[in-house]
mmCIF file of the N, C-alpha and C atoms, coordinates in Angstrom:
data_MODEL
# 
_entry.id   MODEL 
# 
loop_
_atom_site.group_PDB 
_atom_site.id 
_atom_site.type_symbol 
_atom_site.label_atom_id 
_atom_site.label_alt_id 
_atom_site.label_comp_id 
_atom_site.label_asym_id 
_atom_site.label_entity_id 
_atom_site.label_seq_id 
_atom_site.pdbx_PDB_ins_code 
_atom_site.Cartn_x 
_atom_site.Cartn_y 
_atom_site.Cartn_z 
_atom_site.occupancy 
_atom_site.B_iso_or_equiv 
_atom_site.pdbx_formal_charge 
_atom_site.auth_seq_id 
_atom_site.auth_comp_id 
_atom_site.auth_asym_id 
_atom_site.auth_atom_id 
_atom_site.pdbx_PDB_model_num 
ATOM 1   N N  . UNK A 1 1  ? 0.846   -1.178 0.000   1.00 0.00 ? 1  UNK A N  1 
ATOM 2   C CA . UNK A 1 1  ? 0.000   0.000  0.000   1.00 0.00 ? 1  UNK A CA 1 
ATOM 3   C C  . UNK A 1 1  ? 0.887   1.234  0.000   1.00 0.00 ? 1  UNK A C  1 
ATOM 4   N N  . UNK A 1 2  ? 0.533   2.195  -0.822  1.00 0.00 ? 2  UNK A N  1 
ATOM 5   C CA . UNK A 1 2  ? 1.231   3.467  -0.885  1.00 0.00 ? 2  UNK A CA 1 
ATOM 6   C C  . UNK A 1 2  ? 0.209   4.573  -0.688  1.00 0.00 ? 2  UNK A C  1 
ATOM 7   N N  . UNK A 1 3  ? 0.516   5.492  0.221   1.00 0.00 ? 3  UNK A N  1 
ATOM 8   C CA . UNK A 1 3  ? -0.292  6.697  0.383   1.00 0.00 ? 3  UNK A CA 1 
ATOM 9   C C  . UNK A 1 3  ? 0.651   7.868  0.195   1.00 0.00 ? 3  UNK A C  1 
ATOM 10  N N  . UNK A 1 4  ? 0.339   8.744  -0.733  1.00 0.00 ? 4  UNK A N  1 
ATOM 11  C CA . UNK A 1 4  ? 1.223   9.851  -1.054  1.00 0.00 ? 4  UNK A CA 1 
ATOM 12  C C  . UNK A 1 4  ? 0.445   11.154 -0.997  1.00 0.00 ? 4  UNK A C  1 
ATOM 13  N N  . UNK A 1 5  ? 1.032   12.153 -0.327  1.00 0.00 ? 5  UNK A N  1 
ATOM 14  C CA . UNK A 1 5  ? 0.463   13.497 -0.280  1.00 0.00 ? 5  UNK A CA 1 
ATOM 15  C C  . UNK A 1 5  ? 1.400   14.398 -1.056  1.00 0.00 ? 5  UNK A C  1 
ATOM 16  N N  . UNK A 1 6  ? 0.912   15.004 -2.116  1.00 0.00 ? 6  UNK A N  1 
ATOM 17  C CA . UNK A 1 6  ? 1.739   15.839 -2.972  1.00 0.00 ? 6  UNK A CA 1 
ATOM 18  C C  . UNK A 1 6  ? 1.166   17.247 -3.008  1.00 0.00 ? 6  UNK A C  1 
ATOM 19  N N  . UNK A 1 7  ? 2.037   18.235 -2.867  1.00 0.00 ? 7  UNK A N  1 
ATOM 20  C CA . UNK A 1 7  ? 1.590   19.627 -2.848  1.00 0.00 ? 7  UNK A CA 1 
ATOM 21  C C  . UNK A 1 7  ? 2.175   20.371 -4.036  1.00 0.00 ? 7  UNK A C  1 
ATOM 22  N N  . UNK A 1 8  ? 1.327   20.719 -4.982  1.00 0.00 ? 8  UNK A N  1 
ATOM 23  C CA . UNK A 1 8  ? 1.745   21.502 -6.133  1.00 0.00 ? 8  UNK A CA 1 
ATOM 24  C C  . UNK A 1 8  ? 2.560   20.710 -7.137  1.00 0.00 ? 8  UNK A C  1 
ATOM 25  N N  . UNK A 1 9  ? 2.578   21.195 -8.356  1.00 0.00 ? 9  UNK A N  1 
ATOM 26  C CA . UNK A 1 9  ? 3.367   20.549 -9.397  1.00 0.00 ? 9  UNK A CA 1 
ATOM 27  C C  . UNK A 1 9  ? 2.682   19.323 -9.973  1.00 0.00 ? 9  UNK A C  1 
ATOM 28  N N  . UNK A 1 10 ? 3.401   18.650 -10.856 1.00 0.00 ? 10 UNK A N  1 
ATOM 29  C CA . UNK A 1 10 ? 2.883   17.451 -11.502 1.00 0.00 ? 10 UNK A CA 1 
ATOM 30  C C  . UNK A 1 10 ? 3.319   16.234 -10.706 1.00 0.00 ? 10 UNK A C  1 
ATOM 31  N N  . UNK A 1 11 ? 2.386   15.372 -10.358 1.00 0.00 ? 11 UNK A N  1 
ATOM 32  C CA . UNK A 1 11 ? 2.670   14.230 -9.496  1.00 0.00 ? 11 UNK A CA 1 
ATOM 33  C C  . UNK A 1 11 ? 2.242   12.938 -10.177 1.00 0.00 ? 11 UNK A C  1 
ATOM 34  N N  . UNK A 1 12 ? 3.093   11.911 -10.060 1.00 0.00 ? 12 UNK A N  1 
ATOM 35  C CA . UNK A 1 12 ? 2.782   10.597 -10.607 1.00 0.00 ? 12 UNK A CA 1 
ATOM 36  C C  . UNK A 1 12 ? 3.094   9.546  -9.562  1.00 0.00 ? 12 UNK A C  1 
ATOM 37  N N  . UNK A 1 13 ? 2.158   8.644  -9.350  1.00 0.00 ? 13 UNK A N  1 
ATOM 38  C CA . UNK A 1 13 ? 2.348   7.544  -8.406  1.00 0.00 ? 13 UNK A CA 1 
ATOM 39  C C  . UNK A 1 13 ? 2.137   6.241  -9.153  1.00 0.00 ? 13 UNK A C  1 
ATOM 40  N N  . UNK A 1 14 ? 3.091   5.331  -9.015  1.00 0.00 ? 14 UNK A N  1 
ATOM 41  C CA . UNK A 1 14 ? 2.995   4.004  -9.631  1.00 0.00 ? 14 UNK A CA 1 
ATOM 42  C C  . UNK A 1 14 ? 2.900   2.966  -8.523  1.00 0.00 ? 14 UNK A C  1 
ATOM 43  N N  . UNK A 1 15 ? 1.709   2.424  -8.349  1.00 0.00 ? 15 UNK A N  1 
ATOM 44  C CA . UNK A 1 15 ? 1.500   1.395  -7.340  1.00 0.00 ? 15 UNK A CA 1 
ATOM 45  C C  . UNK A 1 15 ? 1.671   0.011  -7.947  1.00 0.00 ? 15 UNK A C  1 
ATOM 46  N N  . UNK A 1 16 ? 2.085   -0.937 -7.132  1.00 0.00 ? 16 UNK A N  1 
ATOM 47  C CA . UNK A 1 16 ? 2.297   -2.295 -7.618  1.00 0.00 ? 16 UNK A CA 1 
ATOM 48  C C  . UNK A 1 16 ? 1.115   -3.188 -7.290  1.00 0.00 ? 16 UNK A C  1 
ATOM 49  N N  . UNK A 1 17 ? 0.723   -3.224 -6.076  1.00 0.00 ? 17 UNK A N  1 
ATOM 50  C CA . UNK A 1 17 ? -0.410  -4.007 -5.616  1.00 0.00 ? 17 UNK A CA 1 
ATOM 51  C C  . UNK A 1 17 ? -0.858  -3.408 -4.303  1.00 0.00 ? 17 UNK A C  1 
ATOM 52  N N  . UNK A 1 18 ? -1.968  -3.822 -3.808  1.00 0.00 ? 18 UNK A N  1 
ATOM 53  C CA . UNK A 1 18 ? -2.484  -3.221 -2.586  1.00 0.00 ? 18 UNK A CA 1 
ATOM 54  C C  . UNK A 1 18 ? -3.263  -1.962 -2.906  1.00 0.00 ? 18 UNK A C  1 
ATOM 55  N N  . UNK A 1 19 ? -3.702  -1.301 -1.874  1.00 0.00 ? 19 UNK A N  1 
ATOM 56  C CA . UNK A 1 19 ? -4.515  -0.096 -2.029  1.00 0.00 ? 19 UNK A CA 1 
ATOM 57  C C  . UNK A 1 19 ? -3.602  1.117  -2.098  1.00 0.00 ? 19 UNK A C  1 
ATOM 58  N N  . UNK A 1 20 ? -3.680  1.875  -3.182  1.00 0.00 ? 20 UNK A N  1 
ATOM 59  C CA . UNK A 1 20 ? -2.822  3.034  -3.390  1.00 0.00 ? 20 UNK A CA 1 
ATOM 60  C C  . UNK A 1 20 ? -3.667  4.297  -3.433  1.00 0.00 ? 20 UNK A C  1 
ATOM 61  N N  . UNK A 1 21 ? -3.182  5.354  -2.773  1.00 0.00 ? 21 UNK A N  1 
ATOM 62  C CA . UNK A 1 21 ? -3.889  6.630  -2.744  1.00 0.00 ? 21 UNK A CA 1 
ATOM 63  C C  . UNK A 1 21 ? -2.918  7.757  -3.054  1.00 0.00 ? 21 UNK A C  1 
ATOM 64  N N  . UNK A 1 22 ? -3.287  8.623  -3.978  1.00 0.00 ? 22 UNK A N  1 
ATOM 65  C CA . UNK A 1 22 ? -2.525  9.833  -4.269  1.00 0.00 ? 22 UNK A CA 1 
ATOM 66  C C  . UNK A 1 22 ? -3.422  11.022 -4.002  1.00 0.00 ? 22 UNK A C  1 
ATOM 67  N N  . UNK A 1 23 ? -2.970  11.905 -3.122  1.00 0.00 ? 23 UNK A N  1 
ATOM 68  C CA . UNK A 1 23 ? -3.687  13.152 -2.844  1.00 0.00 ? 23 UNK A CA 1 
ATOM 69  C C  . UNK A 1 23 ? -2.898  14.277 -3.506  1.00 0.00 ? 23 UNK A C  1 
ATOM 70  N N  . UNK A 1 24 ? -3.336  14.657 -4.686  1.00 0.00 ? 24 UNK A N  1 
ATOM 71  C CA . UNK A 1 24 ? -2.640  15.700 -5.429  1.00 0.00 ? 24 UNK A CA 1 
ATOM 72  C C  . UNK A 1 24 ? -3.191  17.072 -5.093  1.00 0.00 ? 24 UNK A C  1 
ATOM 73  N N  . UNK A 1 25 ? -2.471  18.092 -5.517  1.00 0.00 ? 25 UNK A N  1 
ATOM 74  C CA . UNK A 1 25 ? -2.903  19.468 -5.321  1.00 0.00 ? 25 UNK A CA 1 
ATOM 75  C C  . UNK A 1 25 ? -2.998  20.098 -6.704  1.00 0.00 ? 25 UNK A C  1 
ATOM 76  N N  . UNK A 1 26 ? -2.448  21.252 -6.898  1.00 0.00 ? 26 UNK A N  1 
ATOM 77  C CA . UNK A 1 26 ? -2.475  21.861 -8.223  1.00 0.00 ? 26 UNK A CA 1 
ATOM 78  C C  . UNK A 1 26 ? -1.506  21.130 -9.142  1.00 0.00 ? 26 UNK A C  1 
ATOM 79  N N  . UNK A 1 27 ? -1.721  21.248 -10.428 1.00 0.00 ? 27 UNK A N  1 
ATOM 80  C CA . UNK A 1 27 ? -0.876  20.547 -11.392 1.00 0.00 ? 27 UNK A CA 1 
ATOM 81  C C  . UNK A 1 27 ? -1.572  19.306 -11.913 1.00 0.00 ? 27 UNK A C  1 
ATOM 82  N N  . UNK A 1 28 ? -0.857  18.537 -12.701 1.00 0.00 ? 28 UNK A N  1 
ATOM 83  C CA . UNK A 1 28 ? -1.404  17.336 -13.323 1.00 0.00 ? 28 UNK A CA 1 
ATOM 84  C C  . UNK A 1 28 ? -1.014  16.123 -12.498 1.00 0.00 ? 28 UNK A C  1 
ATOM 85  N N  . UNK A 1 29 ? -1.988  15.334 -12.090 1.00 0.00 ? 29 UNK A N  1 
ATOM 86  C CA . UNK A 1 29 ? -1.755  14.182 -11.220 1.00 0.00 ? 29 UNK A CA 1 
ATOM 87  C C  . UNK A 1 29 ? -2.130  12.897 -11.947 1.00 0.00 ? 29 UNK A C  1 
ATOM 88  N N  . UNK A 1 30 ? -1.266  11.892 -11.841 1.00 0.00 ? 30 UNK A N  1 
ATOM 89  C CA . UNK A 1 30 ? -1.484  10.601 -12.489 1.00 0.00 ? 30 UNK A CA 1 
ATOM 90  C C  . UNK A 1 30 ? -1.273  9.491  -11.478 1.00 0.00 ? 30 UNK A C  1 
ATOM 91  N N  . UNK A 1 31 ? -2.176  8.547  -11.453 1.00 0.00 ? 31 UNK A N  1 
ATOM 92  C CA . UNK A 1 31 ? -2.029  7.362  -10.602 1.00 0.00 ? 31 UNK A CA 1 
ATOM 93  C C  . UNK A 1 31 ? -2.115  6.125  -11.485 1.00 0.00 ? 31 UNK A C  1 
ATOM 94  N N  . UNK A 1 32 ? -1.047  5.347  -11.494 1.00 0.00 ? 32 UNK A N  1 
ATOM 95  C CA . UNK A 1 32 ? -1.013  4.066  -12.188 1.00 0.00 ? 32 UNK A CA 1 
ATOM 96  C C  . UNK A 1 32 ? -1.118  2.997  -11.113 1.00 0.00 ? 32 UNK A C  1 
ATOM 97  N N  . UNK A 1 33 ? -2.316  2.541  -10.848 1.00 0.00 ? 33 UNK A N  1 
ATOM 98  C CA . UNK A 1 33 ? -2.533  1.564  -9.786  1.00 0.00 ? 33 UNK A CA 1 
ATOM 99  C C  . UNK A 1 33 ? -2.457  0.153  -10.325 1.00 0.00 ? 33 UNK A C  1 
ATOM 100 N N  . UNK A 1 34 ? -1.980  -0.731 -9.500  1.00 0.00 ? 34 UNK A N  1 
ATOM 101 C CA . UNK A 1 34 ? -2.002  -2.147 -9.858  1.00 0.00 ? 34 UNK A CA 1 
ATOM 102 C C  . UNK A 1 34 ? -3.335  -2.737 -9.431  1.00 0.00 ? 34 UNK A C  1 
ATOM 103 N N  . UNK A 1 35 ? -3.306  -3.971 -9.015  1.00 0.00 ? 35 UNK A N  1 
ATOM 104 C CA . UNK A 1 35 ? -4.523  -4.629 -8.541  1.00 0.00 ? 35 UNK A CA 1 
ATOM 105 C C  . UNK A 1 35 ? -4.954  -4.019 -7.209  1.00 0.00 ? 35 UNK A C  1 
ATOM 106 N N  . UNK A 1 36 ? -6.150  -4.245 -6.812  1.00 0.00 ? 36 UNK A N  1 
ATOM 107 C CA . UNK A 1 36 ? -6.797  -3.763 -5.596  1.00 0.00 ? 36 UNK A CA 1 
ATOM 108 C C  . UNK A 1 36 ? -7.397  -2.385 -5.804  1.00 0.00 ? 36 UNK A C  1 
ATOM 109 N N  . UNK A 1 37 ? -7.698  -1.706 -4.714  1.00 0.00 ? 37 UNK A N  1 
ATOM 110 C CA . UNK A 1 37 ? -8.472  -0.463 -4.760  1.00 0.00 ? 37 UNK A CA 1 
ATOM 111 C C  . UNK A 1 37 ? -7.536  0.739  -4.777  1.00 0.00 ? 37 UNK A C  1 
ATOM 112 N N  . UNK A 1 38 ? -7.704  1.630  -5.745  1.00 0.00 ? 38 UNK A N  1 
ATOM 113 C CA . UNK A 1 38 ? -6.840  2.791  -5.900  1.00 0.00 ? 38 UNK A CA 1 
ATOM 114 C C  . UNK A 1 38 ? -7.686  4.057  -5.906  1.00 0.00 ? 38 UNK A C  1 
ATOM 115 N N  . UNK A 1 39 ? -7.151  5.131  -5.303  1.00 0.00 ? 39 UNK A N  1 
ATOM 116 C CA . UNK A 1 39 ? -7.872  6.401  -5.226  1.00 0.00 ? 39 UNK A CA 1 
ATOM 117 C C  . UNK A 1 39 ? -6.955  7.546  -5.620  1.00 0.00 ? 39 UNK A C  1 
ATOM 118 N N  . UNK A 1 40 ? -7.458  8.435  -6.454  1.00 0.00 ? 40 UNK A N  1 
ATOM 119 C CA . UNK A 1 40 ? -6.751  9.668  -6.794  1.00 0.00 ? 40 UNK A CA 1 
ATOM 120 C C  . UNK A 1 40 ? -7.643  10.829 -6.403  1.00 0.00 ? 40 UNK A C  1 
ATOM 121 N N  . UNK A 1 41 ? -7.174  11.637 -5.490  1.00 0.00 ? 41 UNK A N  1 
ATOM 122 C CA . UNK A 1 41 ? -7.900  12.815 -5.031  1.00 0.00 ? 41 UNK A CA 1 
ATOM 123 C C  . UNK A 1 41 ? -7.129  14.023 -5.540  1.00 0.00 ? 41 UNK A C  1 
ATOM 124 N N  . UNK A 1 42 ? -7.494  14.521 -6.696  1.00 0.00 ? 42 UNK A N  1 
ATOM 125 C CA . UNK A 1 42 ? -6.748  15.597 -7.340  1.00 0.00 ? 42 UNK A CA 1 
ATOM 126 C C  . UNK A 1 42 ? -7.330  16.955 -7.032  1.00 0.00 ? 42 UNK A C  1 
ATOM 127 N N  . UNK A 1 43 ? -6.575  17.973 -7.379  1.00 0.00 ? 43 UNK A N  1 
ATOM 128 C CA . UNK A 1 43 ? -7.033  19.350 -7.253  1.00 0.00 ? 43 UNK A CA 1 
ATOM 129 C C  . UNK A 1 43 ? -7.242  19.932 -8.632  1.00 0.00 ? 43 UNK A C  1 
ATOM 130 N N  . UNK A 1 44 ? -6.741  21.145 -8.845  1.00 0.00 ? 44 UNK A N  1 
ATOM 131 C CA . UNK A 1 44 ? -6.849  21.759 -10.160 1.00 0.00 ? 44 UNK A CA 1 
ATOM 132 C C  . UNK A 1 44 ? -5.876  21.082 -11.115 1.00 0.00 ? 44 UNK A C  1 
ATOM 133 N N  . UNK A 1 45 ? -6.112  21.211 -12.387 1.00 0.00 ? 45 UNK A N  1 
ATOM 134 C CA . UNK A 1 45 ? -5.257  20.568 -13.388 1.00 0.00 ? 45 UNK A CA 1 
ATOM 135 C C  . UNK A 1 45 ? -5.909  19.309 -13.924 1.00 0.00 ? 45 UNK A C  1 
ATOM 136 N N  . UNK A 1 46 ? -5.161  18.567 -14.710 1.00 0.00 ? 46 UNK A N  1 
ATOM 137 C CA . UNK A 1 46 ? -5.663  17.331 -15.312 1.00 0.00 ? 46 UNK A CA 1 
ATOM 138 C C  . UNK A 1 46 ? -5.311  16.156 -14.419 1.00 0.00 ? 46 UNK A C  1 
ATOM 139 N N  . UNK A 1 47 ? -6.298  15.365 -14.047 1.00 0.00 ? 47 UNK A N  1 
ATOM 140 C CA . UNK A 1 47 ? -6.102  14.217 -13.168 1.00 0.00 ? 47 UNK A CA 1 
ATOM 141 C C  . UNK A 1 47 ? -6.505  12.953 -13.913 1.00 0.00 ? 47 UNK A C  1 
ATOM 142 N N  . UNK A 1 48 ? -5.634  11.930 -13.862 1.00 0.00 ? 48 UNK A N  1 
ATOM 143 C CA . UNK A 1 48 ? -5.916  10.682 -14.574 1.00 0.00 ? 48 UNK A CA 1 
ATOM 144 C C  . UNK A 1 48 ? -5.577  9.499  -13.682 1.00 0.00 ? 48 UNK A C  1 
ATOM 145 N N  . UNK A 1 49 ? -6.424  8.487  -13.730 1.00 0.00 ? 49 UNK A N  1 
ATOM 146 C CA . UNK A 1 49 ? -6.172  7.255  -12.992 1.00 0.00 ? 49 UNK A CA 1 
ATOM 147 C C  . UNK A 1 49 ? -6.209  6.090  -13.981 1.00 0.00 ? 49 UNK A C  1 
ATOM 148 N N  . UNK A 1 50 ? -5.218  5.231  -13.866 1.00 0.00 ? 50 UNK A N  1 
ATOM 149 C CA . UNK A 1 50 ? -5.128  4.036  -14.699 1.00 0.00 ? 50 UNK A CA 1 
ATOM 150 C C  . UNK A 1 50 ? -5.159  2.844  -13.753 1.00 0.00 ? 50 UNK A C  1 
ATOM 151 N N  . UNK A 1 51 ? -6.320  2.272  -13.564 1.00 0.00 ? 51 UNK A N  1 
ATOM 152 C CA . UNK A 1 51 ? -6.482  1.178  -12.614 1.00 0.00 ? 51 UNK A CA 1 
ATOM 153 C C  . UNK A 1 51 ? -6.563  -0.166 -13.311 1.00 0.00 ? 51 UNK A C  1 
ATOM 154 N N  . UNK A 1 52 ? -6.376  -1.199 -12.526 1.00 0.00 ? 52 UNK A N  1 
ATOM 155 C CA . UNK A 1 52 ? -6.528  -2.559 -13.031 1.00 0.00 ? 52 UNK A CA 1 
ATOM 156 C C  . UNK A 1 52 ? -7.691  -3.195 -12.281 1.00 0.00 ? 52 UNK A C  1 
ATOM 157 N N  . UNK A 1 53 ? -7.503  -4.374 -11.767 1.00 0.00 ? 53 UNK A N  1 
ATOM 158 C CA . UNK A 1 53 ? -8.554  -5.096 -11.049 1.00 0.00 ? 53 UNK A CA 1 
ATOM 159 C C  . UNK A 1 53 ? -8.869  -4.366 -9.748  1.00 0.00 ? 53 UNK A C  1 
ATOM 160 N N  . UNK A 1 54 ? -10.107 -4.381 -9.327  1.00 0.00 ? 54 UNK A N  1 
ATOM 161 C CA . UNK A 1 54 ? -10.511 -3.749 -8.073  1.00 0.00 ? 54 UNK A CA 1 
ATOM 162 C C  . UNK A 1 54 ? -11.310 -2.485 -8.336  1.00 0.00 ? 54 UNK A C  1 
ATOM 163 N N  . UNK A 1 55 ? -11.667 -1.814 -7.260  1.00 0.00 ? 55 UNK A N  1 
ATOM 164 C CA . UNK A 1 55 ? -12.453 -0.590 -7.349  1.00 0.00 ? 55 UNK A CA 1 
ATOM 165 C C  . UNK A 1 55 ? -11.506 0.598  -7.382  1.00 0.00 ? 55 UNK A C  1 
ATOM 166 N N  . UNK A 1 56 ? -11.635 1.447  -8.394  1.00 0.00 ? 56 UNK A N  1 
ATOM 167 C CA . UNK A 1 56 ? -10.784 2.616  -8.548  1.00 0.00 ? 56 UNK A CA 1 
ATOM 168 C C  . UNK A 1 56 ? -11.652 3.865  -8.476  1.00 0.00 ? 56 UNK A C  1 
ATOM 169 N N  . UNK A 1 57 ? -11.134 4.910  -7.823  1.00 0.00 ? 57 UNK A N  1 
ATOM 170 C CA . UNK A 1 57 ? -11.911 6.110  -7.539  1.00 0.00 ? 57 UNK A CA 1 
ATOM 171 C C  . UNK A 1 57 ? -11.113 7.338  -7.948  1.00 0.00 ? 57 UNK A C  1 
ATOM 172 N N  . UNK A 1 58 ? -11.742 8.247  -8.680  1.00 0.00 ? 58 UNK A N  1 
ATOM 173 C CA . UNK A 1 58 ? -11.131 9.512  -9.065  1.00 0.00 ? 58 UNK A CA 1 
ATOM 174 C C  . UNK A 1 58 ? -12.026 10.648 -8.604  1.00 0.00 ? 58 UNK A C  1 
ATOM 175 N N  . UNK A 1 59 ? -11.455 11.561 -7.818  1.00 0.00 ? 59 UNK A N  1 
ATOM 176 C CA . UNK A 1 59 ? -12.118 12.810 -7.465  1.00 0.00 ? 59 UNK A CA 1 
ATOM 177 C C  . UNK A 1 59 ? -11.235 13.904 -8.030  1.00 0.00 ? 59 UNK A C  1 
ATOM 178 N N  . UNK A 1 60 ? -11.630 14.461 -9.164  1.00 0.00 ? 60 UNK A N  1 
ATOM 179 C CA . UNK A 1 60 ? -10.769 15.374 -9.903  1.00 0.00 ? 60 UNK A CA 1 
ATOM 180 C C  . UNK A 1 60 ? -10.668 16.783 -9.364  1.00 0.00 ? 60 UNK A C  1 
ATOM 181 N N  . UNK A 1 61 ? -11.451 17.173 -8.403  1.00 0.00 ? 61 UNK A N  1 
ATOM 182 C CA . UNK A 1 61 ? -11.381 18.540 -7.879  1.00 0.00 ? 61 UNK A CA 1 
ATOM 183 C C  . UNK A 1 61 ? -12.032 19.530 -8.829  1.00 0.00 ? 61 UNK A C  1 
ATOM 184 N N  . UNK A 1 62 ? -11.491 20.738 -8.877  1.00 0.00 ? 62 UNK A N  1 
ATOM 185 C CA . UNK A 1 62 ? -12.090 21.816 -9.669  1.00 0.00 ? 62 UNK A CA 1 
ATOM 186 C C  . UNK A 1 62 ? -11.578 21.797 -11.084 1.00 0.00 ? 62 UNK A C  1 
# 
């Protein structure tokens, strides 16, 4: 499991397995999740989630 808090700028998180969460701020945020449940909580900018098996959640912000 990876939980990452990122403030500003472009952020990318590559998870392998387990539940991965990226809390992005401004900028472009990308989450490449493996299996299991992945969450991307983005702010302003372009937010993208690439999930595999499991429940994946994107909250893109404004």
